[in-house]
N, C-alpha and C positions, 0 to 999 in steps of 0.2 A: 216778745213774750211767746212762749210756745203754745201751739194750738191744741185744743181738745178734739180728738178725732175718733170716730167709730167707722171702721171700714169693713164691708162685707165681701168676703171672698167666696163666690158661688162655686168655684172649682168646676168640674165637668158635670154640671147638673142643669136641668130644665130644657124644655123645648123652646122654640122661638115664642110661641103664644104664651107659654107659662112664664117666660122671662118678662114679657111685656106686662102681664097681669101682676106679677110680683113687684116690679119696680113701680107700677102705678099705685099699688096699695101702699108701698113704702113712702112714695112721694106725698100722697094724700095725708098719711099719718104724720109725717114730718111737718107738713104745712099746718095741720090742725093742732098738733100736740106739743111740738118742740119749740120752746121759747128761749132756751139758753143759747150761749155762744158755742156751738159745736159744729165741726165739719163732718158731714156724712158722705162716705165714699162707697160706691157699689162697683164691684169688679166682676162683670158677667163674662162668659166665654167670648172669644174673639168674634164669632159670627153675629153676636147680638149687640156689639158695642155701640154702633152708630144709632140704632133704633132706641136702645135703652137711654142713651145720652139725650136724644131729642125729647124724650118724655119728661126729663128732669130740667130742661133748660130754663123754665120759669121759676125755679126754686133755688135761691142763692145758697142754701145750705147743702145742696146735693152736688156731688162731683163724681166724675167717671174715672175708673182705673182699669188698666189691662192687667191680666194675671201673669204676663211674661212678655219678653221682648228679645229680639235678636241682638247680638253684639255687633252685627254687620249693618252697614248703612243701606246697602242695596246689592243686587247681583244675583248670581246663580246659586241661590240657597233655598231650594224647593221646600215649601211648607213653613218657612220662617216669616216673621212679621217684624218690620223695622219700627224704630221710634218715630220716624217721619210719617209712616203710615198711621200709627196710633194717634199722633197729634192731628192728622188730617181728618180723623173721624170724631174728634172731640175729647179724646182722653187727656187727662191732666196728671194722673198718677200711674205708676207702673210697679207692680209687686215683683221684687227681685230677690232670688236666693231662698225662696220658700223651701222648707225641708223636703217636700215631695219632689221638687225640681232637683235638689241636691242628691236625693236618694235614688229616684227612678231614672233621672236623665244625666246623672253623674256630672253635674255642674260644679266645677272647682272654683277656687278663689280667684284665679286669673280670669276665667270666663265671666264671673260675676262683676269683677272690676270693669271689664270691657262693657258689660251691659249697663253698669252705672254711668260710665262715661258717655255712652251712646244716648242714654236717656236724658241726662242733664244737658247734653249738647243741643237737644231739641226743645229745651225749656220745660220738660216734663219733670215731675218730682218722683224719685224712687222711694218705695217703701221697702227698705232692706231688712230681710228676715235673718234672725240668728237664733240658735237654741241647741240644747244638748239632748242626746238620746238617754234612755234609762240607765244604760251601763255607766255612762259618764257621771250621771247624778249619783248613782249608788256608790261609785268609787270616790265620790267627793272631789271630782275633777271638773265640775261644771263651770266654775269661774274661768279656769284656764282654757277650757274648750271654747267657751263663748268669746273670751278675750282674743283668742287666735283668729276666730272667724271675723271679728271686727277689724283686727289689725291687717289681716291678709287681703281684705277687699276694700276697706275704707281709708286706710292710712295714707294711700297714695293720691287721694283727692286733695285739691287745694281747699283752703278755708271757704272760698267763694262757692266752690262746687258742693262742699259738704253742707253748706247752708240750705241746700234744696232737699236734703235727705230726711226722711222719716225712718225711724228704726222700729222694728217689731220683734219682740222677744217671744219665741214660740217654743216652750219646752216640749220636745217631741214626744216625751212620755205622757203628755197630757192632751194630745190632739186626737180627737175621735175616740178616746178611750173611756170618757166619762170621768177620768181623773183630772183634777185641777190643782195647780199649784196653790197653796194657801196664799192669802193676801200678804202674809209676812215673807214667804218665799219669793213672791213676785216682786215686792218692794226691794228685797235684798238684792235680787239680780238686776233690777232696773237701776238701782243706785250704783251698783258695780259698773254697769254699762255706761252710765253717765260719767263716772270717774274715768273710765278708759277713754271715752271721747274727749274729755278734758285734757288728758295727756297727749292724745293724738293731734288735737287742734288747740283749743283754748277753753277757759272756763265759761266764757260768754257763749261760745258756740254750743258747748255741751248743755248749758242751762236752757238754751232756746230750742233744743232738739226735742221734738215729740217722740216719746218712746211708748209704743203700744204693747199691750199684753195679748198674746195669741194662743191660748191653750184652753179650749172648752169653756170659754166665757159664755154665760147665759144670763137670762133675766134674774135668776136667783142669786148669783154671786157678783154681778157686774158692779153694783153699788159699792160693795165693800172693796173690790179690787180698785175701782176708779177713785176711791177716797185716799189711796196711798199717795204719798208725796211725789213719787217719781213715776207713777203710772198715769199716762196722759190719755188713755183710751184703750180701744181694743181692735184687734184684727180678728174678725168673727167668721167662723166657718159655718158649721151646720145650722146655728141659730139664725144666720142671715138669710136662710132659705124660707123662713117663716116670717111674714111681714110683722105680725103682732109681737113676736119675740124680739125681732131686730129693733122695732120702734121702742120697746120697753128698755132694751139695752141702751139705746141712744139717750133715753130720758133718765138714765141712772146717775148722771153727773149731779 
């Protein structure tokens, strides 16, 4: 059975002290207020990973993610961080293929495939992001665009490898813009993604894969989004930087 997941991507925000305060607040709210079966993930910047992880160790619902990973195992790659390093500081998940990494760092499908392989090889779980820009949505080419992203990076994994993957659909036109896909639009794309996964792997694998929505999800729309049949949670950006908002989103199931 697939997991219900709410993951907070902090991106390049917060100082060290601010990060510790934020995760402490989230941890306490989750302990006090969350009673359902939900996996809560926080993805702070690299320098804060170990300290943030230590503060959540006593909370079984809380898990640690990195925002990126190198496709290389080790070596002369200045500024890069390997999956082995991430695992050694307590990370369990890694965000791969976020639209900002694709756009600003020109990460292509082959690079993302290598990152997936490196992550899974270390026993970490990738959160693989996909999603279309506004021009593809307006041209009604959004299904083909997302389908190609899935095929070009995921289809070369074995079924056993794919079992470790969480998928996050992030309509680029709805990230940080205040625009949000309607619950119907989100469900339509999530159902399409699950269908494509079924074709690449099998129906059971597709059914068991958690597919998160990642486009300006907030406390006001999370309940409706999460009520959709194929929406298994959210990859939260801006709202994850406010403990009260993030906790309210977690409680939206």
